[in-house]
N, C-alpha and C positions, 0 to 999 in steps of 0.2 A: 504494500500500500504506500503510495507516495504521500509526501507531507501535506499537500493541499487536500487530498481526499481525507486524510486523517483529521485535519483541522475541521473540515466540513462536517464530519461525523460527530465530532465533539460539540460543535455549535448546535447541531440538530438536537442533541441530547441534553445539553447543559445551558444553552444561552438563555432560555426562559425559565429555567428551574430556580426555585427558591433555596435558601440555606437548609430547609428541612426536607428537601427532596433527595433522598438517598436511594440508589438503585441496587447496590450490592445486597443480596438477601441477608447476609450476616449483619452488615452494618445497619441495614434498614430496620431490623428488629430492635437494635439499640436506639436508633433515632426516634422510632415511633413512641418510645417511652419518655422521650425528652421533649418533643415538639407537640404542642397542643393544636397546631393548625398553621400551615404555611411555614414561615421561618420564625415563629414565636416560641420562645421557651422561657422558663423561669429565670429571672435575673439572679446571678449568684450572690449578689449583695443585698437582695431584698428579702423581706419576710423574717420569720423567727428562725435563728440559727439552730440546727440540730446536728447530731453526729452523722457525718457523711451525707448530709442533706436528706436523710430518711424522714418519712412521715413521723410526726411527733404524737405519741399517744400514751401519756402517762396513766390514763384511766384504765388501760388494758389490763393492768395488774389485778383489777377487781373482777375480771372475768375468769371463770374456772379453767378455760382452755387458752387463756391469754389471747383471745381473739383469733386463734388459729394461725398465729405468726410462726414462721420457721426459725428466725433468728431475732433475738432481742439485743439491741445496742443499749448499754447501760453505763451510767456514770457512777463511780464510787469515790466521791470527793472526801477521802479520809487520809490524813497523813500523820496520825498520832504516833506512828511506829518508826519514824525516821531517826537515824543516828547522827545525821549531819544537818544540812540546811533543810528547813521545811518549805512548804509551798506547793506541793503536788496536789493538795486539795483543790487547787484551781485548774488542774489538768483537764477535767471534763469540759469545763467552761471554755478553756483555750481551744480545744479541738473542735468544739461546736462552732467556734468563730472562724474556722478555716473555710474559705469560700470555694476553692476550686480543687476538689479531689474526686476522681471518678467522673462519670459513671462507668467508664470502660477501662479495662486493663489490656493494653495492646500486646503484651507478651502472652498472658494467659488466655487472651481472646474471649473474655467473658464480661458481661455486665451483670453483676450479682443481683442488683435490685430487680432485674427482669426475670431472673431465674428463681428467686425465692421471695417470700413475703417477709419483709424486714421492717422493723419500727424502732425508733428511739423511744424507749419507755421511761425516760427520765433517770433519776438517781435513786440508788438504794435508800429507802427510808431508815434512818437510824435514830435511836431514842436519846443518845447523849453525844455531845461533841467533845466530852472530856474523858469518858470511860472507854479505854481501848478494848478491853475484853468484851464489853457489852456491844461495841461496834462490830466485833468479829462474830458474836452470836447473831446479830441482826443480819450480817452479810450471809452467813451460812444458811439461816432460815429462809431468807429471800431466794437464794439460788436453789435451794431444795424444792421450793414451790415451783420455780421456773422449770427446772429439769424434770420434775414429776409431770408437768404439763406437756413435756415433749419439745420444749423450746431450747434451742442452742444459744448459749450466752457469748457475747463478744463485748468486752468491758474496757472501760478507760478509768485508770486510777488517777489519783490516789497513789499511796506508796505500795511497795511490792509485797508487804505483809498480807494484803487482801487476797492474794492468790491462794494461800493455804486454805482459807475458808471457802473460796470458790471451788477448789478441788475437792473438798469434803462433800460437796453436792455433786459435782460432775463425775467424780470417781467412786461414788457410793455403791454402784452396782458392780463395777469391776475397776481395778486400778488402771489408770490411763498411762500412756506414754506421753513424752513431752519434748517438744523442740523449744529450748530456752536460749534466747539471745540476750546477752547481758555482759556487763563488765565484771560482775561478781557472781560467784556460784550460789550465794544465798542459802548455804546449808550450815550456818553457824548455829550454836546452841543459844539458850536463853541469855539475855543480857539484863543485868541490874534488876532481877526479880520478875521479868516478864518474858514469856515465851513468844509473844506476838511482837516481833521486830522485823524490819524489812530486810535484814541480813540472814533470816533463817526460815522462810516459809517452806522451802522444799525438804528440809529435814523433817519438819512437822508433817508434811504431806506423806512422806515415805513411812514415817512411824505410825501415822494414822491409817495406813494401808490403802490410800487412795491414789498414790503415784508409784508406778513401777520404775525403780531406779535403773534397772537394766534396759529399759526402753526409753531412757532419758539421755539427751545430748545437750550439753551446755556450750555455747559458742560465743567467742569474743572475750573470754575471761582474761583479766590482767590486773595490775595494781599491786599494792603492798599488803593486801589482806589474804594472800594465798595460804598462809599458815592457818587460817580459820576454816578452810574448806576441806579438811581431811574426810569429812563424812561423804562428800561426793565420790571420792576414790574408794573409800571403804564399802560404800553401798553398791558400787558397780556402775555409777554414772560415767558417761564418756565426756571428758572435758577437752575442749578445743580452745587453746589460748589465742588471743588476738594476733600474735605474731605468726600463727600458722595459717591465717586467712589472707589470701591474695588472689589476684586474677587467675594465676595458673592453678592454684590449689582448690578453688571453689568447686569445680566439677567433681573432684574426688571427695570433698567435704559433703556435697549434696548426696552422693552415692552412699557414703557412710551413714548419714542421717537417715536416709530411706531404709537402709538395712537395719538400723538399730530400732526404729519405731515399727517397722513392718507394716502390716495391714490392719493392726488393731486401732482402737480409738485413741486419738492423739490430740493433745492440747498444745497450743502455741502461746508462750509467754514472752513478751518483748519488753525489755527495760530500755528506755531511751538512752541511758548512760552507756549502752553498748556502742553507741555512735560516738566518734571522737568529738570532744567539746568544741573543736574548731568549727564543726558543723552544727552541733546541738549543745549550746552552753546552758540551756534552761533546764537544769536538773540539780538535785541536791547533792549527789556524790559523783562529780565529774572525774573521769580518769583519762589522762592524756594517752594517746597511742591507740585509739579505738578504730572501729570499722567506719568505712565510708557508707553514706546512704545507698549508693549504687550496689555495694557489696551485700548489704542487708536485703535489698529487694531481689537481687540475683539468687541469694540463698533461699528466700521464701518462695520465689517463683519455681525453684527447683523441686518444691514439695508437691507440685501439681499431681492430683490424683490420690494423695494419701487421705486417710480417714480422719480429717480434721473436724473435731466436734465442738470446738470452742477456743477462745483465746482472750488475751488481754494485752493492753498497752499501758504501761505504768511509768511513774516517776517524772512526768513532765511538770516542771515548776516554771511557769511562763515569766515570772517576774525577774528571772535572771537572764532573759533574752529579749533585748529591745527590738530584734528583727522579726520575731515570731517564726523564725526558721525551725526551731525545735518542735513547735506544735505542728507545723506543716509536714515535717518528716514523719512525726508520729501519726498524723492523720493518713498519710500515704500508706504507712505500714498497716494501719487499721483496715484500710480499704483492701490491701493485698491479702490480709488474713480472711476478710469476708469473701474475696474471690476464691480462695482455697476452699472455704466452706461450701461455696456454691458448686464447686467442681468435685467435692468429695463423693465417694460412692453412696448412692441413696439406699 
């Protein structure tokens, strides 16, 4: 076909088309969920902000089946368990304010909101802003109700201690495997009289019988607290230090992660401090020498097809980042986990 014929064909197809006219069947399905007619779609900066721009339905928790949703996006604005800088209680609000993430992942080739019924159901109701143990009791009770209704949770913290109580609900029927991306293993023991601290949720989860350590891989580990993580090694978790992660090694890392978790139910827990603070300074325990956002996304996308049944994004403390880049990276990771949940075996 000569150039003039090629241009003539393109003009016939596209010259009078609007921005909402998409012809490829795969892309058309995505576009139809975004455009309400012609080239009109919701402005990203208008309306009430929600997690991943999902429909906001906090009243759905009062329905016995949670309205038949497949995935609940949930905020857990609690940071009473931090050992350094606080502020991740504002993480859910920061991620809700991110305007442009999704609706489509060009690598995984999926628009999760078109494949599943998803809603932002608000924040976990907690009775006390002061009592850490009571907060964890409220978190566990809330997620047990959610999981019993057959809804898969995808959460935004809050500090990382929240994951132990989420896992008590998610892993109640059988211990789950886990892909854990973090600067820290978070398998330390109790500190200063409390078992609920953000450096130890995964020791608790293993000892509670809800997390299978031999189906757990921890990626991006670094920093001066290595001496606190002996439980990871003793229990049989696989620990991948940040220095082991690079462009050449990522395919092998993905293959190892897939082998470790297998085809069983798997949870994804992402701590924003896994990312180097040069990219994501807005966190309470920054560790220099971390992962790049592109590496994190490449690892996550390599999990395509695994049985991902839930996940969380934690430790975003937006007041330490004047650029909002930290929240934007976290929101992109949240969307990527949602894509993995959409592509998980039904």
